[in-house]
Predicted model as a PDB file, atoms N, CA, C, CB and O in Angstrom, pLDDT in the B-factor column:
MODEL        1                                                                  
ATOM      1  N   MET A   1     118.135 115.284 127.994  1.00 38.00           N  
ATOM      2  CA  MET A   1     117.577 113.971 127.752  1.00 38.00           C  
ATOM      3  C   MET A   1     116.565 114.030 126.612  1.00 38.00           C  
ATOM      4  CB  MET A   1     116.927 113.422 129.024  1.00 38.00           C  
ATOM      5  O   MET A   1     115.987 115.080 126.333  1.00 38.00           O  
ATOM      6  N   VAL A   2     116.364 112.906 125.968  1.00 41.00           N  
ATOM      7  CA  VAL A   2     115.443 112.817 124.839  1.00 41.00           C  
ATOM      8  C   VAL A   2     114.095 112.318 125.319  1.00 41.00           C  
ATOM      9  CB  VAL A   2     116.001 111.892 123.739  1.00 41.00           C  
ATOM     10  O   VAL A   2     114.020 111.387 126.121  1.00 41.00           O  
ATOM     11  N   ASN A   3     113.032 112.935 124.829  1.00 46.00           N  
ATOM     12  CA  ASN A   3     111.690 112.427 125.067  1.00 46.00           C  
ATOM     13  C   ASN A   3     111.447 111.337 124.029  1.00 46.00           C  
ATOM     14  CB  ASN A   3     110.601 113.574 124.982  1.00 46.00           C  
ATOM     15  O   ASN A   3     111.206 111.649 122.863  1.00 46.00           O  
ATOM     16  N   TRP A   4     111.504 110.088 124.417  1.00 50.00           N  
ATOM     17  CA  TRP A   4     111.393 108.979 123.470  1.00 50.00           C  
ATOM     18  C   TRP A   4     109.974 108.770 122.998  1.00 50.00           C  
ATOM     19  CB  TRP A   4     111.908 107.710 124.091  1.00 50.00           C  
ATOM     20  O   TRP A   4     109.759 108.013 122.052  1.00 50.00           O  
ATOM     21  N   ASN A   5     108.993 109.409 123.616  1.00 46.00           N  
ATOM     22  CA  ASN A   5     107.612 109.218 123.203  1.00 46.00           C  
ATOM     23  C   ASN A   5     107.295 109.950 121.906  1.00 46.00           C  
ATOM     24  CB  ASN A   5     106.679 109.680 124.294  1.00 46.00           C  
ATOM     25  O   ASN A   5     106.545 109.435 121.078  1.00 46.00           O  
ATOM     26  N   LEU A   6     107.849 111.135 121.717  1.00 43.00           N  
ATOM     27  CA  LEU A   6     107.530 111.921 120.543  1.00 43.00           C  
ATOM     28  C   LEU A   6     108.724 112.775 120.153  1.00 43.00           C  
ATOM     29  CB  LEU A   6     106.298 112.795 120.793  1.00 43.00           C  
ATOM     30  O   LEU A   6     109.319 113.440 121.001  1.00 43.00           O  
ATOM     31  N   ILE A   7     109.077 112.760 118.880  1.00 46.00           N  
ATOM     32  CA  ILE A   7     110.181 113.569 118.378  1.00 46.00           C  
ATOM     33  C   ILE A   7     109.652 114.431 117.249  1.00 46.00           C  
ATOM     34  CB  ILE A   7     111.375 112.682 117.901  1.00 46.00           C  
ATOM     35  O   ILE A   7     108.972 113.934 116.351  1.00 46.00           O  
ATOM     36  N   ARG A   8     109.957 115.713 117.287  1.00 46.00           N  
ATOM     37  CA  ARG A   8     109.521 116.622 116.236  1.00 46.00           C  
ATOM     38  C   ARG A   8     110.593 116.655 115.155  1.00 46.00           C  
ATOM     39  CB  ARG A   8     109.246 118.052 116.800  1.00 46.00           C  
ATOM     40  O   ARG A   8     111.781 116.791 115.448  1.00 46.00           O  
ATOM     41  N   SER A   9     110.164 116.528 113.910  1.00 48.00           N  
ATOM     42  CA  SER A   9     111.082 116.507 112.782  1.00 48.00           C  
ATOM     43  C   SER A   9     110.549 117.391 111.673  1.00 48.00           C  
ATOM     44  CB  SER A   9     111.297 115.074 112.275  1.00 48.00           C  
ATOM     45  O   SER A   9     109.489 117.112 111.113  1.00 48.00           O  
ATOM     46  N   ASN A  10     111.269 118.453 111.350  1.00 50.00           N  
ATOM     47  CA  ASN A  10     110.869 119.384 110.294  1.00 50.00           C  
ATOM     48  C   ASN A  10     109.441 119.885 110.474  1.00 50.00           C  
ATOM     49  CB  ASN A  10     111.007 118.722 108.938  1.00 50.00           C  
ATOM     50  O   ASN A  10     108.684 119.975 109.507  1.00 50.00           O  
ATOM     51  N   GLY A  11     109.079 120.205 111.694  1.00 53.00           N  
ATOM     52  CA  GLY A  11     107.746 120.722 111.962  1.00 53.00           C  
ATOM     53  C   GLY A  11     106.666 119.663 112.014  1.00 53.00           C  
ATOM     54  O   GLY A  11     105.513 119.979 112.310  1.00 53.00           O  
ATOM     55  N   LYS A  12     107.002 118.428 111.739  1.00 54.00           N  
ATOM     56  CA  LYS A  12     106.032 117.330 111.770  1.00 54.00           C  
ATOM     57  C   LYS A  12     106.253 116.509 113.024  1.00 54.00           C  
ATOM     58  CB  LYS A  12     106.149 116.436 110.504  1.00 54.00           C  
ATOM     59  O   LYS A  12     107.381 116.364 113.495  1.00 54.00           O  
ATOM     60  N   LYS A  13     105.190 115.985 113.549  1.00 53.00           N  
ATOM     61  CA  LYS A  13     105.303 115.070 114.677  1.00 53.00           C  
ATOM     62  C   LYS A  13     105.436 113.660 114.131  1.00 53.00           C  
ATOM     63  CB  LYS A  13     104.077 115.188 115.636  1.00 53.00           C  
ATOM     64  O   LYS A  13     104.685 113.251 113.245  1.00 53.00           O  
ATOM     65  N   SER A  14     106.389 112.927 114.662  1.00 54.00           N  
ATOM     66  CA  SER A  14     106.545 111.546 114.217  1.00 54.00           C  
ATOM     67  C   SER A  14     106.902 110.671 115.403  1.00 54.00           C  
ATOM     68  CB  SER A  14     107.622 111.435 113.116  1.00 54.00           C  
ATOM     69  O   SER A  14     107.510 111.138 116.367  1.00 54.00           O  
ATOM     70  N   SER A  15     106.538 109.446 115.335  1.00 57.00           N  
ATOM     71  CA  SER A  15     106.824 108.508 116.404  1.00 57.00           C  
ATOM     72  C   SER A  15     108.304 108.180 116.421  1.00 57.00           C  
ATOM     73  CB  SER A  15     105.991 107.234 116.247  1.00 57.00           C  
ATOM     74  O   SER A  15     108.943 108.090 115.373  1.00 57.00           O  
ATOM     75  N   SER A  16     108.844 108.003 117.612  1.00 62.00           N  
ATOM     76  CA  SER A  16     110.254 107.650 117.747  1.00 62.00           C  
ATOM     77  C   SER A  16     110.439 106.138 117.810  1.00 62.00           C  
ATOM     78  CB  SER A  16     110.850 108.305 118.994  1.00 62.00           C  
ATOM     79  O   SER A  16     111.547 105.667 118.067  1.00 62.00           O  
ATOM     80  N   TYR A  17     109.383 105.375 117.584  1.00 65.00           N  
ATOM     81  CA  TYR A  17     109.443 103.920 117.713  1.00 65.00           C  
ATOM     82  C   TYR A  17     110.532 103.307 116.845  1.00 65.00           C  
ATOM     83  CB  TYR A  17     108.106 103.312 117.352  1.00 65.00           C  
ATOM     84  O   TYR A  17     111.293 102.468 117.328  1.00 65.00           O  
ATOM     85  N   ILE A  18     110.630 103.701 115.581  1.00 64.00           N  
ATOM     86  CA  ILE A  18     111.624 103.123 114.673  1.00 64.00           C  
ATOM     87  C   ILE A  18     113.031 103.509 115.098  1.00 64.00           C  
ATOM     88  CB  ILE A  18     111.366 103.577 113.230  1.00 64.00           C  
ATOM     89  O   ILE A  18     113.943 102.684 115.052  1.00 64.00           O  
ATOM     90  N   ILE A  19     113.214 104.752 115.509  1.00 71.00           N  
ATOM     91  CA  ILE A  19     114.534 105.200 115.957  1.00 71.00           C  
ATOM     92  C   ILE A  19     114.931 104.420 117.199  1.00 71.00           C  
ATOM     93  CB  ILE A  19     114.542 106.727 116.243  1.00 71.00           C  
ATOM     94  O   ILE A  19     116.033 103.876 117.270  1.00 71.00           O  
ATOM     95  N   ARG A  20     114.056 104.368 118.155  1.00 77.00           N  
ATOM     96  CA  ARG A  20     114.362 103.659 119.394  1.00 77.00           C  
ATOM     97  C   ARG A  20     114.640 102.195 119.110  1.00 77.00           C  
ATOM     98  CB  ARG A  20     113.212 103.795 120.398  1.00 77.00           C  
ATOM     99  O   ARG A  20     115.565 101.621 119.684  1.00 77.00           O  
ATOM    100  N   LYS A  21     113.864 101.588 118.242  1.00 85.00           N  
ATOM    101  CA  LYS A  21     114.032 100.178 117.929  1.00 85.00           C  
ATOM    102  C   LYS A  21     115.416  99.911 117.330  1.00 85.00           C  
ATOM    103  CB  LYS A  21     112.936  99.714 116.965  1.00 85.00           C  
ATOM    104  O   LYS A  21     116.067  98.935 117.704  1.00 85.00           O  
ATOM    105  N   SER A  22     115.867 100.752 116.419  1.00 89.00           N  
ATOM    106  CA  SER A  22     117.170 100.525 115.794  1.00 89.00           C  
ATOM    107  C   SER A  22     118.311 100.713 116.786  1.00 89.00           C  
ATOM    108  CB  SER A  22     117.356 101.461 114.609  1.00 89.00           C  
ATOM    109  O   SER A  22     119.294  99.973 116.745  1.00 89.00           O  
ATOM    110  N   ILE A  23     118.192 101.694 117.675  1.00 89.00           N  
ATOM    111  CA  ILE A  23     119.236 101.906 118.684  1.00 89.00           C  
ATOM    112  C   ILE A  23     119.257 100.751 119.675  1.00 89.00           C  
ATOM    113  CB  ILE A  23     119.016 103.241 119.425  1.00 89.00           C  
ATOM    114  O   ILE A  23     120.325 100.239 120.011  1.00 89.00           O  
ATOM    115  N   VAL A  24     118.097 100.342 120.140  1.00 86.00           N  
ATOM    116  CA  VAL A  24     118.025  99.226 121.083  1.00 86.00           C  
ATOM    117  C   VAL A  24     118.530  97.944 120.431  1.00 86.00           C  
ATOM    118  CB  VAL A  24     116.582  99.034 121.589  1.00 86.00           C  
ATOM    119  O   VAL A  24     119.212  97.151 121.081  1.00 86.00           O  
ATOM    120  N   SER A  25     118.209  97.730 119.169  1.00 89.00           N  
ATOM    121  CA  SER A  25     118.679  96.553 118.452  1.00 89.00           C  
ATOM    122  C   SER A  25     120.207  96.547 118.362  1.00 89.00           C  
ATOM    123  CB  SER A  25     118.062  96.502 117.047  1.00 89.00           C  
ATOM    124  O   SER A  25     120.838  95.514 118.583  1.00 89.00           O  
ATOM    125  N   PHE A  26     120.800  97.701 118.039  1.00 92.00           N  
ATOM    126  CA  PHE A  26     122.255  97.814 117.957  1.00 92.00           C  
ATOM    127  C   PHE A  26     122.886  97.541 119.319  1.00 92.00           C  
ATOM    128  CB  PHE A  26     122.665  99.210 117.446  1.00 92.00           C  
ATOM    129  O   PHE A  26     123.856  96.791 119.426  1.00 92.00           O  
ATOM    130  N   MET A  27     122.325  98.157 120.357  1.00 88.00           N  
ATOM    131  CA  MET A  27     122.862  97.981 121.708  1.00 88.00           C  
ATOM    132  C   MET A  27     122.773  96.528 122.159  1.00 88.00           C  
ATOM    133  CB  MET A  27     122.118  98.879 122.696  1.00 88.00           C  
ATOM    134  O   MET A  27     123.702  96.005 122.774  1.00 88.00           O  
ATOM    135  N   THR A  28     121.664  95.885 121.855  1.00 87.00           N  
ATOM    136  CA  THR A  28     121.475  94.487 122.249  1.00 87.00           C  
ATOM    137  C   THR A  28     122.459  93.570 121.531  1.00 87.00           C  
ATOM    138  CB  THR A  28     120.040  94.041 121.959  1.00 87.00           C  
ATOM    139  O   THR A  28     122.955  92.602 122.107  1.00 87.00           O  
ATOM    140  N   ARG A  29     122.729  93.880 120.291  1.00 91.00           N  
ATOM    141  CA  ARG A  29     123.622  93.025 119.499  1.00 91.00           C  
ATOM    142  C   ARG A  29     125.093  93.218 119.860  1.00 91.00           C  
ATOM    143  CB  ARG A  29     123.424  93.301 118.022  1.00 91.00           C  
ATOM    144  O   ARG A  29     125.817  92.238 120.035  1.00 91.00           O  
ATOM    145  N   TYR A  30     125.546  94.469 119.972  1.00 92.00           N  
ATOM    146  CA  TYR A  30     126.966  94.744 120.150  1.00 92.00           C  
ATOM    147  C   TYR A  30     127.388  95.050 121.588  1.00 92.00           C  
ATOM    148  CB  TYR A  30     127.345  95.881 119.288  1.00 92.00           C  
ATOM    149  O   TYR A  30     128.563  94.909 121.926  1.00 92.00           O  
ATOM    150  N   TYR A  31     126.461  95.459 122.423  1.00 89.00           N  
ATOM    151  CA  TYR A  31     126.766  95.780 123.817  1.00 89.00           C  
ATOM    152  C   TYR A  31     125.704  95.184 124.729  1.00 89.00           C  
ATOM    153  CB  TYR A  31     126.859  97.310 124.025  1.00 89.00           C  
ATOM    154  O   TYR A  31     125.015  95.919 125.437  1.00 89.00           O  
ATOM    155  N   PRO A  32     125.561  93.851 124.723  1.00 88.00           N  
ATOM    156  CA  PRO A  32     124.443  93.210 125.414  1.00 88.00           C  
ATOM    157  C   PRO A  32     124.420  93.381 126.935  1.00 88.00           C  
ATOM    158  CB  PRO A  32     124.458  91.771 125.104  1.00 88.00           C  
ATOM    159  O   PRO A  32     123.343  93.371 127.531  1.00 88.00           O  
ATOM    160  N   CYS A  33     125.560  93.536 127.564  1.00 85.00           N  
ATOM    161  CA  CYS A  33     125.584  93.632 129.024  1.00 85.00           C  
ATOM    162  C   CYS A  33     125.849  95.053 129.510  1.00 85.00           C  
ATOM    163  CB  CYS A  33     126.635  92.700 129.586  1.00 85.00           C  
ATOM    164  O   CYS A  33     126.085  95.263 130.700  1.00 85.00           O  
ATOM    165  N   SER A  34     125.814  96.014 128.620  1.00 85.00           N  
ATOM    166  CA  SER A  34     126.100  97.397 128.993  1.00 85.00           C  
ATOM    167  C   SER A  34     124.865  98.068 129.580  1.00 85.00           C  
ATOM    168  CB  SER A  34     126.602  98.186 127.780  1.00 85.00           C  
ATOM    169  O   SER A  34     123.728  97.738 129.245  1.00 85.00           O  
ATOM    170  N   VAL A  35     125.131  99.016 130.465  1.00 83.00           N  
ATOM    171  CA  VAL A  35     124.066  99.791 131.084  1.00 83.00           C  
ATOM    172  C   VAL A  35     124.176 101.226 130.583  1.00 83.00           C  
ATOM    173  CB  VAL A  35     124.147  99.726 132.647  1.00 83.00           C  
ATOM    174  O   VAL A  35     125.259 101.811 130.602  1.00 83.00           O  
ATOM    175  N   VAL A  36     123.059 101.792 130.134  1.00 82.00           N  
ATOM    176  CA  VAL A  36     123.047 103.160 129.624  1.00 82.00           C  
ATOM    177  C   VAL A  36     123.023 104.131 130.798  1.00 82.00           C  
ATOM    178  CB  VAL A  36     121.829 103.397 128.688  1.00 82.00           C  
ATOM    179  O   VAL A  36     122.183 104.033 131.693  1.00 82.00           O  
ATOM    180  N   HIS A  37     123.957 105.063 130.773  1.00 84.00           N  
ATOM    181  CA  HIS A  37     124.032 106.098 131.811  1.00 84.00           C  
ATOM    182  C   HIS A  37     123.163 107.289 131.434  1.00 84.00           C  
ATOM    183  CB  HIS A  37     125.493 106.551 132.027  1.00 84.00           C  
ATOM    184  O   HIS A  37     122.424 107.807 132.271  1.00 84.00           O  
ATOM    185  N   SER A  38     123.246 107.729 130.171  1.00 81.00           N  
ATOM    186  CA  SER A  38     122.436 108.862 129.735  1.00 81.00           C  
ATOM    187  C   SER A  38     122.254 108.844 128.224  1.00 81.00           C  
ATOM    188  CB  SER A  38     123.076 110.182 130.177  1.00 81.00           C  
ATOM    189  O   SER A  38     123.052 108.257 127.494  1.00 81.00           O  
ATOM    190  N   ILE A  39     121.196 109.495 127.770  1.00 81.00           N  
ATOM    191  CA  ILE A  39     120.913 109.648 126.347  1.00 81.00           C  
ATOM    192  C   ILE A  39     120.618 111.125 126.112  1.00 81.00           C  
ATOM    193  CB  ILE A  39     119.708 108.731 125.882  1.00 81.00           C  
ATOM    194  O   ILE A  39     119.757 111.707 126.771  1.00 81.00           O  
ATOM    195  N   GLU A  40     121.332 111.720 125.177  1.00 83.00           N  
ATOM    196  CA  GLU A  40     121.133 113.131 124.855  1.00 83.00           C  
ATOM    197  C   GLU A  40     120.888 113.297 123.368  1.00 83.00           C  
ATOM    198  CB  GLU A  40     122.343 113.969 125.294  1.00 83.00           C  
ATOM    199  O   GLU A  40     121.451 112.572 122.548  1.00 83.00           O  
ATOM    200  N   GLN A  41     120.048 114.253 123.030  1.00 80.00           N  
ATOM    201  CA  GLN A  41     119.864 114.592 121.627  1.00 80.00           C  
ATOM    202  C   GLN A  41     120.734 115.811 121.361  1.00 80.00           C  
ATOM    203  CB  GLN A  41     118.345 114.866 121.278  1.00 80.00           C  
ATOM    204  O   GLN A  41     120.561 116.857 121.986  1.00 80.00           O  
ATOM    205  N   LYS A  42     121.667 115.670 120.433  1.00 75.00           N  
ATOM    206  CA  LYS A  42     122.576 116.749 120.069  1.00 75.00           C  
ATOM    207  C   LYS A  42     122.378 117.055 118.600  1.00 75.00           C  
ATOM    208  CB  LYS A  42     124.059 116.376 120.370  1.00 75.00           C  
ATOM    209  O   LYS A  42     122.732 116.249 117.739  1.00 75.00           O  
ATOM    210  N   TYR A  43     121.812 118.219 118.307  1.00 80.00           N  
ATOM    211  CA  TYR A  43     121.538 118.637 116.930  1.00 80.00           C  
ATOM    212  C   TYR A  43     120.711 117.563 116.229  1.00 80.00           C  
ATOM    213  CB  TYR A  43     122.861 118.904 116.153  1.00 80.00           C  
ATOM    214  O   TYR A  43     119.544 117.374 116.570  1.00 80.00           O  
ATOM    215  N   ASN A  44     121.280 116.865 115.270  1.00 85.00           N  
ATOM    216  CA  ASN A  44     120.534 115.819 114.561  1.00 85.00           C  
ATOM    217  C   ASN A  44     121.126 114.450 114.869  1.00 85.00           C  
ATOM    218  CB  ASN A  44     120.544 116.075 113.037  1.00 85.00           C  
ATOM    219  O   ASN A  44     121.163 113.573 114.006  1.00 85.00           O  
ATOM    220  N   ALA A  45     121.582 114.274 116.089  1.00 87.00           N  
ATOM    221  CA  ALA A  45     122.201 113.014 116.485  1.00 87.00           C  
ATOM    222  C   ALA A  45     121.824 112.678 117.928  1.00 87.00           C  
ATOM    223  CB  ALA A  45     123.739 113.087 116.328  1.00 87.00           C  
ATOM    224  O   ALA A  45     121.351 113.535 118.674  1.00 87.00           O  
ATOM    225  N   TYR A  46     122.038 111.436 118.302  1.00 87.00           N  
ATOM    226  CA  TYR A  46     121.817 110.983 119.661  1.00 87.00           C  
ATOM    227  C   TYR A  46     123.150 110.534 120.239  1.00 87.00           C  
ATOM    228  CB  TYR A  46     120.768 109.837 119.709  1.00 87.00           C  
ATOM    229  O   TYR A  46     123.902 109.803 119.595  1.00 87.00           O  
ATOM    230  N   LYS A  47     123.435 110.972 121.446  1.00 87.00           N  
ATOM    231  CA  LYS A  47     124.666 110.592 122.139  1.00 87.00           C  
ATOM    232  C   LYS A  47     124.252 109.729 123.324  1.00 87.00           C  
ATOM    233  CB  LYS A  47     125.503 111.861 122.602  1.00 87.00           C  
ATOM    234  O   LYS A  47     123.515 110.167 124.208  1.00 87.00           O  
ATOM    235  N   ILE A  48     124.743 108.494 123.323  1.00 87.00           N  
ATOM    236  CA  ILE A  48     124.420 107.560 124.399  1.00 87.00           C  
ATOM    237  C   ILE A  48     125.686 107.270 125.183  1.00 87.00           C  
ATOM    238  CB  ILE A  48     123.797 106.246 123.843  1.00 87.00           C  
ATOM    239  O   ILE A  48     126.666 106.751 124.647  1.00 87.00           O  
ATOM    240  N   GLN A  49     125.646 107.612 126.459  1.00 86.00           N  
ATOM    241  CA  GLN A  49     126.779 107.399 127.360  1.00 86.00           C  
ATOM    242  C   GLN A  49     126.518 106.127 128.152  1.00 86.00           C  
ATOM    243  CB  GLN A  49     126.995 108.625 128.315  1.00 86.00           C  
ATOM    244  O   GLN A  49     125.480 105.998 128.800  1.00 86.00           O  
ATOM    245  N   LEU A  50     127.460 105.185 128.103  1.00 88.00           N  
ATOM    246  CA  LEU A  50     127.321 103.930 128.837  1.00 88.00           C  
ATOM    247  C   LEU A  50     128.021 104.034 130.182  1.00 88.00           C  
ATOM    248  CB  LEU A  50     127.892 102.751 128.023  1.00 88.00           C  
ATOM    249  O   LEU A  50     128.914 104.862 130.359  1.00 88.00           O  
ATOM    250  N   MET A  51     127.621 103.202 131.124  1.00 86.00           N  
ATOM    251  CA  MET A  51     128.209 103.215 132.465  1.00 86.00           C  
ATOM    252  C   MET A  51     129.697 102.858 132.445  1.00 86.00           C  
ATOM    253  CB  MET A  51     127.460 102.246 133.370  1.00 86.00           C  
ATOM    254  O   MET A  51     130.431 103.264 133.346  1.00 86.00           O  
ATOM    255  N   ASN A  52     130.155 102.111 131.444  1.00 90.00           N  
ATOM    256  CA  ASN A  52     131.564 101.729 131.382  1.00 90.00           C  
ATOM    257  C   ASN A  52     132.435 102.844 130.792  1.00 90.00           C  
ATOM    258  CB  ASN A  52     131.723 100.455 130.557  1.00 90.00           C  
ATOM    259  O   ASN A  52     133.635 102.653 130.597  1.00 90.00           O  
ATOM    260  N   GLY A  53     131.826 104.027 130.500  1.00 92.00           N  
ATOM    261  CA  GLY A  53     132.584 105.159 129.998  1.00 92.00           C  
ATOM    262  C   GLY A  53     132.548 105.326 128.494  1.00 92.00           C  
ATOM    263  O   GLY A  53     132.949 106.370 127.978  1.00 92.00           O  
ATOM    264  N   LEU A  54     132.075 104.319 127.782  1.00 93.00           N  
ATOM    265  CA  LEU A  54     131.998 104.392 126.324  1.00 93.00           C  
ATOM    266  C   LEU A  54     130.836 105.287 125.910  1.00 93.00           C  
ATOM    267  CB  LEU A  54     131.839 102.981 125.710  1.00 93.00           C  
ATOM    268  O   LEU A  54     129.793 105.318 126.563  1.00 93.00           O  
ATOM    269  N   CYS A  55     131.034 106.006 124.827  1.00 94.00           N  
ATOM    270  CA  CYS A  55     130.019 106.910 124.298  1.00 94.00           C  
ATOM    271  C   CYS A  55     129.721 106.490 122.857  1.00 94.00           C  
ATOM    272  CB  CYS A  55     130.492 108.411 124.371  1.00 94.00           C  
ATOM    273  O   CYS A  55     130.645 106.268 122.074  1.00 94.00           O  
ATOM    274  N   LEU A  56     128.451 106.380 122.507  1.00 94.00           N  
ATOM    275  CA  LEU A  56     128.037 105.984 121.157  1.00 94.00           C  
ATOM    276  C   LEU A  56     127.236 107.111 120.526  1.00 94.00           C  
ATOM    277  CB  LEU A  56     127.203 104.672 121.188  1.00 94.00           C  
ATOM    278  O   LEU A  56     126.409 107.738 121.188  1.00 94.00           O  
ATOM    279  N   ILE A  57     127.482 107.367 119.247  1.00 94.00           N  
ATOM    280  CA  ILE A  57     126.766 108.397 118.518  1.00 94.00           C  
ATOM    281  C   ILE A  57     125.912 107.727 117.438  1.00 94.00           C  
ATOM    282  CB  ILE A  57     127.754 109.433 117.896  1.00 94.00           C  
ATOM    283  O   ILE A  57     126.391 106.873 116.692  1.00 94.00           O  
ATOM    284  N   PHE A  58     124.639 108.129 117.367  1.00 94.00           N  
ATOM    285  CA  PHE A  58     123.708 107.641 116.363  1.00 94.00           C  
ATOM    286  C   PHE A  58     123.161 108.843 115.606  1.00 94.00           C  
ATOM    287  CB  PHE A  58     122.558 106.804 117.008  1.00 94.00           C  
ATOM    288  O   PHE A  58     123.011 109.919 116.184  1.00 94.00           O  
ATOM    289  N   ASP A  59     122.859 108.676 114.319  1.00 92.00           N  
ATOM    290  CA  ASP A  59     122.293 109.783 113.547  1.00 92.00           C  
ATOM    291  C   ASP A  59     120.816 109.953 113.885  1.00 92.00           C  
ATOM    292  CB  ASP A  59     122.475 109.543 112.029  1.00 92.00           C  
ATOM    293  O   ASP A  59     120.269 109.206 114.697  1.00 92.00           O  
ATOM    294  N   ALA A  60     120.177 110.930 113.264  1.00 86.00           N  
ATOM    295  CA  ALA A  60     118.779 111.238 113.553  1.00 86.00           C  
ATOM    296  C   ALA A  60     117.840 110.079 113.241  1.00 86.00           C  
ATOM    297  CB  ALA A  60     118.354 112.451 112.773  1.00 86.00           C  
ATOM    298  O   ALA A  60     116.735 110.019 113.782  1.00 86.00           O  
ATOM    299  N   ASN A  61     118.257 109.164 112.384  1.00 87.00           N  
ATOM    300  CA  ASN A  61     117.437 107.995 112.029  1.00 87.00           C  
ATOM    301  C   ASN A  61     117.742 106.795 112.901  1.00 87.00           C  
ATOM    302  CB  ASN A  61     117.648 107.626 110.575  1.00 87.00           C  
ATOM    303  O   ASN A  61     117.172 105.723 112.696  1.00 87.00           O  
ATOM    304  N   GLY A  62     118.626 106.951 113.865  1.00 88.00           N  
ATOM    305  CA  GLY A  62     118.949 105.857 114.776  1.00 88.00           C  
ATOM    306  C   GLY A  62     120.016 104.924 114.268  1.00 88.00           C  
ATOM    307  O   GLY A  62     120.195 103.840 114.823  1.00 88.00           O  
ATOM    308  N   ARG A  63     120.739 105.312 113.218  1.00 93.00           N  
ATOM    309  CA  ARG A  63     121.829 104.475 112.697  1.00 93.00           C  
ATOM    310  C   ARG A  63     123.128 104.825 113.403  1.00 93.00           C  
ATOM    311  CB  ARG A  63     121.985 104.653 111.164  1.00 93.00           C  
ATOM    312  O   ARG A  63     123.423 105.997 113.638  1.00 93.00           O  
ATOM    313  N   TYR A  64     123.899 103.802 113.739  1.00 95.00           N  
ATOM    314  CA  TYR A  64     125.181 103.993 114.429  1.00 95.00           C  
ATOM    315  C   TYR A  64     126.134 104.789 113.552  1.00 95.00           C  
ATOM    316  CB  TYR A  64     125.812 102.634 114.806  1.00 95.00           C  
ATOM    317  O   TYR A  64     126.244 104.532 112.353  1.00 95.00           O  
ATOM    318  N   VAL A  65     126.828 105.762 114.153  1.00 95.00           N  
ATOM    319  CA  VAL A  65     127.789 106.591 113.430  1.00 95.00           C  
ATOM    320  C   VAL A  65     129.203 106.301 113.903  1.00 95.00           C  
ATOM    321  CB  VAL A  65     127.464 108.078 113.610  1.00 95.00           C  
ATOM    322  O   VAL A  65     130.075 105.962 113.103  1.00 95.00           O  
ATOM    323  N   LYS A  66     129.436 106.439 115.236  1.00 95.00           N  
ATOM    324  CA  LYS A  66     130.783 106.208 115.758  1.00 95.00           C  
ATOM    325  C   LYS A  66     130.762 106.109 117.277  1.00 95.00           C  
ATOM    326  CB  LYS A  66     131.734 107.327 115.313  1.00 95.00           C  
ATOM    327  O   LYS A  66     129.761 106.403 117.929  1.00 95.00           O  
ATOM    328  N   SER A  67     131.902 105.687 117.817  1.00 93.00           N  
ATOM    329  CA  SER A  67     132.137 105.683 119.253  1.00 93.00           C  
ATOM    330  C   SER A  67     133.010 106.870 119.598  1.00 93.00           C  
ATOM    331  CB  SER A  67     132.793 104.356 119.716  1.00 93.00           C  
ATOM    332  O   SER A  67     133.821 107.314 118.786  1.00 93.00           O  
ATOM    333  N   CYS A  68     132.844 107.375 120.792  1.00 88.00           N  
ATOM    334  CA  CYS A  68     133.710 108.469 121.215  1.00 88.00           C  
ATOM    335  C   CYS A  68     134.248 108.227 122.604  1.00 88.00           C  
ATOM    336  CB  CYS A  68     132.967 109.789 121.170  1.00 88.00           C  
ATOM    337  O   CYS A  68     134.999 109.050 123.127  1.00 88.00           O  
TER     338      CYS A  68                                                      
ENDMDL                                                                          
END                                                                             
């Protein structure tokens, strides 16, 4: 699971607010009634598993990449 409060990037501490905001904005717009089952940080990406079985991949900046 991802600690959404603080994310370390290249040895620097940075707030995850912008990343979280972009992911939540995408989810609200394209999957408004979906329930998130889990969120994992994989390398430099985020994998979000929805309860309906759909999986969404976002890059390290919180931009949508693809569905799996």
